[in-house]
C-alpha positions in Angstrom: -19.8 42.4 -38.5 -16.6 40.4 -38.2 -17.9 37.3 -36.7 -20.0 32.6 -36.8 -22.5 25.1 -35.6 -22.8 21.7 -37.0 -24.1 18.2 -36.7 -23.0 14.6 -36.1 -23.3 11.7 -38.4 -25.2 9.6 -35.9 -28.0 11.9 -36.8 -27.2 11.9 -40.5 -27.2 8.1 -40.5 -30.8 8.1 -39.2 -32.0 10.9 -41.5 -30.0 10.5 -44.7 -29.4 6.7 -44.6 -32.6 5.8 -42.8 -31.1 3.2 -40.5 -29.2 3.2 -37.2 -25.5 2.3 -37.6 -23.8 0.1 -35.1 -20.0 -0.1 -34.6 -19.7 -3.8 -35.3 -17.3 -5.7 -37.4 -18.9 -6.7 -40.7 -18.2 -7.2 -44.4 -20.4 -6.4 -47.4 -20.5 -7.3 -51.0 -18.7 -4.2 -52.2 -15.6 -3.0 -50.3 -14.7 0.0 -52.4 -13.2 3.2 -50.9 -12.5 1.5 -47.6 -9.3 3.5 -47.1 -7.7 1.0 -44.7 -4.1 1.7 -45.8 -2.6 -0.5 -43.0 1.2 -0.9 -43.4 1.8 -3.5 -40.7 5.0 -3.5 -38.7 5.8 -1.0 -35.9 3.3 1.5 -34.8 5.0 4.5 -36.3 3.1 7.4 -37.8 3.7 8.9 -41.2 2.5 12.3 -42.4 1.9 13.1 -46.1 0.7 16.2 -47.9 0.4 18.3 -44.7 1.9 21.8 -44.4 3.9 23.0 -41.4 2.2 25.3 -38.9 4.6 28.1 -39.7 3.6 27.9 -43.4 0.0 28.1 -42.4 0.6 31.1 -40.2 2.5 33.0 -42.8 0.0 32.1 -45.6 -2.9 33.4 -43.4 -1.2 36.8 -43.0 -0.4 37.1 -46.7 -3.9 36.2 -47.8 -5.5 38.5 -45.2 -3.5 41.6 -46.0 -2.7 41.4 -49.7 -4.5 40.5 -52.9 -3.4 36.9 -52.7 -5.5 33.8 -52.2 -4.6 30.5 -50.6 -4.8 28.6 -53.9 -2.0 30.9 -55.2 0.4 29.8 -52.5 1.5 26.4 -53.8 4.8 24.7 -53.8 7.6 26.5 -51.8 8.6 29.4 -54.0 5.9 31.7 -52.5 7.9 32.0 -49.2 10.7 33.8 -51.0 8.5 36.3 -52.7 7.2 39.7 -51.4 3.6 40.9 -51.6 2.0 44.4 -51.7 -0.2 45.3 -48.8 -3.8 46.1 -49.8 -5.5 45.9 -46.4 -7.3 49.1 -45.4 -6.5 52.5 -46.8 -3.2 54.4 -47.0 -4.3 57.8 -45.8 -0.9 59.4 -45.3 1.2 59.3 -48.5 4.4 59.9 -46.4 3.6 56.8 -44.4 2.4 54.2 -46.9 3.1 51.3 -44.5 0.5 52.6 -42.1 -3.0 51.4 -43.2 -6.3 52.5 -41.8 -9.5 50.5 -41.6 -12.8 51.8 -40.1 -14.5 49.3 -37.7 -16.9 51.5 -35.7 -16.6 49.9 -32.3 -13.9 48.4 -30.0 -15.7 45.0 -30.2 -15.4 45.0 -34.0 -11.7 46.0 -33.7 -11.1 43.0 -31.4 -13.1 40.8 -33.8 -11.1 41.8 -36.8 -7.8 41.2 -34.9 -9.0 37.8 -33.8 -9.9 36.9 -37.4 -6.6 38.1 -38.8 -4.4 36.6 -36.1 -6.3 33.4 -35.1 -3.7 31.1 -36.6 -1.0 32.8 -34.5 -2.8 31.9 -31.3 -4.6 35.1 -30.3 -7.2 34.6 -27.6 -10.6 35.8 -28.8 -11.6 36.7 -25.2 -8.6 38.9 -24.3 -7.0 39.9 -27.6 -5.3 43.1 -26.6 -1.7 42.7 -25.5 -1.1 39.7 -27.9 2.4 39.4 -29.3 3.7 36.7 -31.7 7.2 36.2 -32.9 8.7 33.5 -35.0 11.8 33.4 -37.1 10.0 31.8 -40.0 6.9 34.0 -39.9 7.8 37.4 -38.4 6.6 39.5 -35.5 2.9 40.7 -35.1 1.2 42.3 -32.1 -2.2 43.8 -31.2 -3.1 46.4 -28.7 -6.0 48.7 -28.0 -5.6 52.3 -29.2 -4.7 55.3 -27.0 -6.9 58.0 -28.6 -10.6 58.5 -29.1 -10.7 57.4 -32.7 -8.0 54.7 -32.7 -9.7 51.6 -31.3 -6.9 49.1 -32.0 -3.5 48.8 -33.6 -1.9 45.7 -35.3 1.9 46.1 -35.6 3.5 44.1 -38.4 7.0 43.0 -39.2 6.8 40.3 -41.8 9.5 40.2 -44.5 7.1 38.9 -47.2 5.0 42.0 -46.7 7.7 44.7 -46.4 5.3 47.6 -47.2 3.1 47.0 -44.1 4.1 48.2 -40.7 0.8 49.0 -39.0 -2.9 48.5 -39.3 -4.9 51.1 -37.4 -8.5 50.1 -36.6 -10.5 53.3 -36.2 -13.9 54.4 -35.2 -14.4 56.3 -38.4 -12.4 57.7 -41.4 -11.7 61.4 -41.8 -14.5 63.2 -43.6 -12.6 63.6 -46.8 -11.6 59.9 -46.9 -15.0 58.4 -47.0 -17.0 56.9 -49.9 -19.5 54.2 -50.8 -18.6 50.5 -50.9 -18.9 48.9 -54.3 -20.1 45.5 -53.1 -23.2 44.6 -51.1 -24.3 41.5 -49.3 -25.7 39.2 -51.9 -23.5 40.3 -54.8 -22.0 37.4 -56.8 -18.5 37.0 -58.3 -16.7 34.2 -60.0 -13.2 33.0 -59.3 -11.5 29.8 -60.7 -14.9 28.4 -61.9 -16.6 28.8 -58.6 -19.4 31.3 -57.8 -18.9 33.3 -54.6 -21.5 35.3 -52.7 -20.8 38.5 -50.7 -21.8 37.8 -47.1 -20.6 40.9 -45.3 -22.6 44.1 -44.5 -19.5 46.2 -44.7 -18.8 49.9 -45.3 -16.3 51.7 -47.5 -12.7 50.8 -46.5 -13.8 47.7 -44.6 -13.3 44.1 -45.5 -15.6 42.6 -48.2 -16.2 38.9 -47.5 -17.2 36.3 -50.1 -17.8 32.5 -49.8 -18.3 29.5 -52.0 -19.4 26.1 -50.6 -19.6 22.5 -51.7 -16.4 22.7 -53.6 -15.0 19.3 -52.5 -13.2 18.6 -55.9 -11.0 21.7 -55.6 -9.5 20.8 -52.2 -6.2 18.9 -51.8 -5.9 16.0 -49.4 -3.3 14.8 -46.9 -2.9 11.7 -44.7 -1.7 10.5 -41.3 -0.6 6.9 -41.6 -0.4 4.6 -38.5 1.4 1.4 -39.2 -0.7 -1.7 -38.2 -3.9 0.4 -38.0 -4.5 2.4 -41.2 -4.5 5.9 -42.7 -6.5 9.0 -41.8 -7.6 10.9 -44.9 -8.1 14.7 -44.4 -8.5 17.9 -46.4 -5.1 19.5 -46.0 -5.8 23.0 -47.3 -7.8 26.0 -46.1 -11.6 26.1 -45.8 -13.4 29.4 -45.6 -12.5 31.4 -42.5 -14.8 30.7 -39.6 -15.7 34.4 -39.4 -16.8 34.4 -43.0 -18.9 31.3 -42.5 -20.5 33.0 -39.6 -21.4 36.0 -41.7 -22.8 33.6 -44.4 -25.0 31.9 -41.8 -26.1 35.2 -40.2 -26.6 37.4 -43.2 -27.6 35.0 -45.9 -28.7 31.5 -45.0 -30.7 32.4 -41.8 -32.0 35.7 -43.2 -35.0 34.5 -45.2 -35.3 37.6 -47.3 -31.6 37.6 -48.3 -31.6 33.9 -48.9 -34.5 34.5 -51.3 -32.7 37.4 -52.9 -29.5 35.4 -53.6 -31.5 32.6 -55.2 -33.1 35.3 -57.4 -29.8 36.8 -58.3 -28.4 33.4 -59.3 -31.5 32.8 -61.5 -31.1 36.2 -63.1 -27.4 35.5 -63.8 -28.2 32.2 -65.4 -26.4 30.3 -62.6 -29.4 28.3 -61.3 -27.5 25.0 -61.8 -24.8 26.3 -59.5 -27.1 27.3 -56.7 -25.5 24.8 -54.3 -22.2 26.8 -54.5 -23.7 29.7 -52.6 -27.0 28.8 -50.7 -29.2 25.7 -50.0 -31.3 25.3 -53.1 -34.8 25.2 -51.5 -36.4 25.7 -48.1 -36.6 22.0 -47.3 -32.8 21.7 -47.8 -32.2 24.9 -45.9 -34.2 23.7 -42.9 -32.6 20.3 -42.9 -29.1 22.0 -43.1 -29.8 24.3 -40.2 -31.6 21.8 -38.1 -28.5 19.6 -37.7 -26.6 22.6 -36.3 -29.1 23.0 -33.5 -28.9 19.6 -32.0 -26.9 18.5 -29.0 -25.7 15.5 -30.8 -23.8 17.7 -33.2 -21.4 18.6 -30.4 -18.3 16.4 -30.8 -15.1 17.9 -29.4 -13.4 14.5 -28.9 -14.1 11.8 -31.4 -13.0 9.0 -29.1 -15.0 10.1 -26.1 -18.6 10.5 -25.2 -20.7 13.5 -25.9 -20.9 15.6 -22.6 -24.1 17.3 -23.6 -26.1 14.0 -24.0 -24.3 11.8 -21.4 -20.8 10.5 -21.2 -21.8 6.9 -21.9 -22.9 7.6 -25.5 -20.2 7.3 -28.1 -21.2 9.3 -31.2 -18.4 7.8 -33.1 -20.5 4.6 -33.3 -22.7 6.3 -35.8 -19.8 7.1 -38.1 -18.7 3.5 -38.8 -17.4 3.0 -42.3 -15.5 -0.2 -42.5 -13.0 -2.4 -40.6 -9.8 -4.3 -41.3 -10.3 -6.7 -38.4 -12.2 -6.8 -35.2 -9.9 -4.3 -33.4 -9.0 -1.9 -36.3 -11.9 0.3 -37.4 -12.4 3.0 -39.9 -14.8 5.9 -39.3 -16.1 8.6 -41.6 -17.4 11.8 -40.0 -19.5 13.4 -42.7 -22.0 16.3 -43.0 -19.9 18.7 -41.0 -19.5 22.3 -42.0 -15.7 22.6 -42.0 -13.9 25.8 -41.3 -10.3 27.1 -41.3 -7.7 24.3 -41.6 -6.9 21.0 -40.0 -4.3 21.4 -37.2 -2.0 18.8 -35.7 0.9 18.6 -33.2 3.8 16.4 -34.3 2.4 12.9 -34.8 0.0 12.9 -31.9 -3.0 15.2 -31.8 -5.3 16.3 -34.7 -8.2 18.7 -34.9 -10.6 19.3 -37.8 -12.4 22.6 -37.0 -16.1 22.9 -37.8 -19.1 25.2 -37.1 -21.7 24.5 -34.4 -24.8 26.5 -33.3 -25.9 26.7 -29.7 -29.2 28.3 -28.6 -29.6 30.9 -25.9 -28.2 30.0 -22.5 -27.2 26.5 -23.7 -24.1 28.3 -25.0 -22.8 28.6 -21.4 -22.9 24.8 -21.0 -20.9 24.4 -24.2 -18.5 27.2 -23.1 -18.0 25.5 -19.8 -17.2 22.1 -21.4 -14.9 23.6 -24.0 -12.8 25.4 -21.4 -12.5 22.2 -19.3 -11.2 20.2 -22.2 -7.5 20.2 -22.9 -8.1 19.5 -26.6 -10.2 22.6 -26.9 -8.5 25.1 -24.7 -4.8 23.9 -24.5 -2.7 25.2 -27.4 -4.3 28.1 -29.2 -1.6 28.1 -32.0 -3.0 24.7 -33.1 -6.6 25.0 -32.0 -8.8 26.8 -29.5 -12.5 26.9 -29.2 -14.0 30.2 -30.3 -17.4 31.9 -29.9 -18.1 34.0 -33.0 -21.1 36.0 -34.0 -24.8 35.6 -33.0 -27.7 34.7 -35.2 -31.3 35.5 -34.6 -34.0 33.2 -36.1 -37.3 35.0 -36.3 -40.6 33.3 -35.3 -42.0 34.2 -38.8 -39.2 32.3 -40.6 -40.3 29.1 -42.2 -37.4 27.4 -40.4 -39.5 27.6 -37.2 -42.6 25.6 -36.5 -43.8 22.7 -38.5 -40.8 20.9 -40.0 -40.5 21.1 -43.7 -38.1 18.1 -43.7 -37.8 14.6 -42.2 -35.5 15.0 -39.1 -33.8 12.1 -37.4 -36.3 12.0 -34.5 -39.4 13.5 -36.2 -38.9 16.9 -34.5 -37.5 20.2 -35.5 -34.5 21.4 -33.4 -34.8 25.0 -34.8 -36.5 27.3 -32.4 -37.0 31.0 -32.6 -34.3 33.0 -30.7 -30.7 33.8 -30.7 -27.9 31.3 -31.4 -24.2 31.7 -30.9 -22.0 30.4 -33.7 -19.1 28.4 -32.3 -15.9 27.0 -33.8 -15.1 23.5 -32.4 -12.3 21.1 -33.3 -13.1 17.4 -33.7 -10.0 16.1 -31.9 -8.5 12.6 -32.0 -5.3 10.6 -31.4 -4.4 7.1 -32.5 -4.4 5.8 -29.0 -6.5 2.8 -28.2 -10.0 3.7 -26.9 -13.1 1.9 -25.6 -16.3 1.8 -27.6 -17.8 0.0 -24.6 -16.4 -1.5 -21.4 -15.5 -4.8 -23.1 -13.8 -3.9 -26.4 -10.7 -1.8 -27.1 -10.3 -0.4 -30.6 -7.7 1.4 -32.7 -9.3 3.7 -35.2 -8.6 5.9 -38.2 -10.8 8.6 -39.8 -11.7 9.5 -43.3 -13.1 13.1 -43.6 -13.0 13.2 -47.5 -15.5 10.5 -48.4 -19.2 10.5 -49.5 -21.8 8.1 -48.3 -22.9 7.7 -51.9 -19.6 5.6 -52.0 -20.2 3.7 -48.8 -18.8 0.2 -48.9 -22.2 -1.2 -47.9 -24.6 -1.4 -50.8 -27.6 -0.8 -48.5 -26.0 2.5 -47.2 -25.3 3.7 -50.7 -28.9 3.0 -51.8 -30.3 4.8 -48.7 -28.1 7.9 -49.5 -29.3 8.0 -53.1 -32.8 8.6 -51.9 -31.9 12.2 -51.0 -29.5 13.1 -53.8 -29.7 16.9 -53.2 -29.1 16.7 -49.5 -26.0 18.5 -48.3 -25.2 15.9 -45.6 -23.8 12.9 -47.6 -20.3 14.3 -47.2 -18.4 17.1 -45.4 -19.3 20.6 -46.5 -16.2 22.3 -47.8 -15.7 26.0 -48.7 -13.4 28.8 -49.6 -13.5 32.5 -48.8 -12.3 35.7 -50.5 -11.6 38.8 -48.5 -10.3 42.2 -49.6 -10.7 45.9 -48.8 -13.7 47.5 -50.5 -12.4 50.7 -51.9 -15.5 51.7 -53.8 -14.7 50.1 -57.1 -14.9 46.6 -58.7 -12.1 44.2 -57.8 -10.7 43.2 -61.2 -9.3 40.0 -59.8 -12.8 38.5 -59.9 -15.3 38.1 -62.7 -18.6 39.9 -61.9 -21.6 37.7 -62.0 -24.3 39.8 -60.4 -24.0 43.3 -58.9 -26.9 45.1 -57.2 
């Protein structure tokens, strides 16, 4: 239950924009939104609007284990406050700091621990025995249990959550502690003017997971400025947790019956105009959306290098060209990616934008091998590390399979029946010079916050307007809500549709 692909703009350029982009220096009649931001002078980097890693780590724990959302943790005052733990159930009144959550299996216990502690650097493959300690965050550890019912234990010492000492992940609750969950997969709630859909198939006492997508206007932005080159524009706040996105893909988007149900629930609730906040609006858009996630060209671990799945000579970044300042300084706009978690960076050197990617069957092992060979994907788990999340099965009877219901970049459908692994990959880059080909050396910056409906080239804008409902003009943003389902309505959220 606690578990989660994407595409590359070289494909989007062919599909959405209808032309092949080349990384050449050229000007057009309209140069709006070029985001060059060059400052001249020494090549010294500046960082604006980005939070420190320790703040992100602490915020993750608070939002995971209390009734607090990321949007509530603004400014700096939140660090000096305390928050009441609401994770799991307090079964022993004499020990309120010990919370219990049923997970069923050891695999699910590990999966929950990885989801909760991913920002701290826990390894999804060997989570038991993990310990984290930081003066600004606190001390947290995870180990497997020692009795038949206790599958895992998370020990907690975080001053902002003083009422929480331990989370016990158990096979099942005592008989007198059970009940029925209030929320079901497909239920709809509203929070801060966005509709969220429940994507988890959880039990009483487990974590209910909700997601909203395509909420670009609600996300704040940050930048990395590189004097003499330009400015990276990035989303600097939290997207939906990767595990929640995985549940959304598995239980809603790729489940034809549930996808149809959610569309029906939105209609019944009078929210048809907001359909794009919870699911693709029709089957053509749904198929186009998933198709990109099933293509080798979607695999881009290092923006300034070649794609190892399609040959190291090909530079996918060429298809992301946006604008240039001069022949050696170029601006690229990766769009259409299903973003997850939060951008990470180390000092002023390395940056990662995490996104979701699907890989079919045994092709997963090829991706797994490449990811573990790349320093950018397997080096520092506190900033970013590749993760394999849940698995999705696409049935042969699903309309996603067979004759395409959309125009793909190469006239084919990349969606086949079978099982896919949902992976979390980080688009990594530095501001070091790099070679687009053997003759030219470039310095580049990236804009993750733009929309091809605002491309500086008129021809590109016009091509993008031909598919106005397509999800691929810009990066797909999201937010998630998670809380323990204790069998009653969560009054923090407005009920839109309850089954």
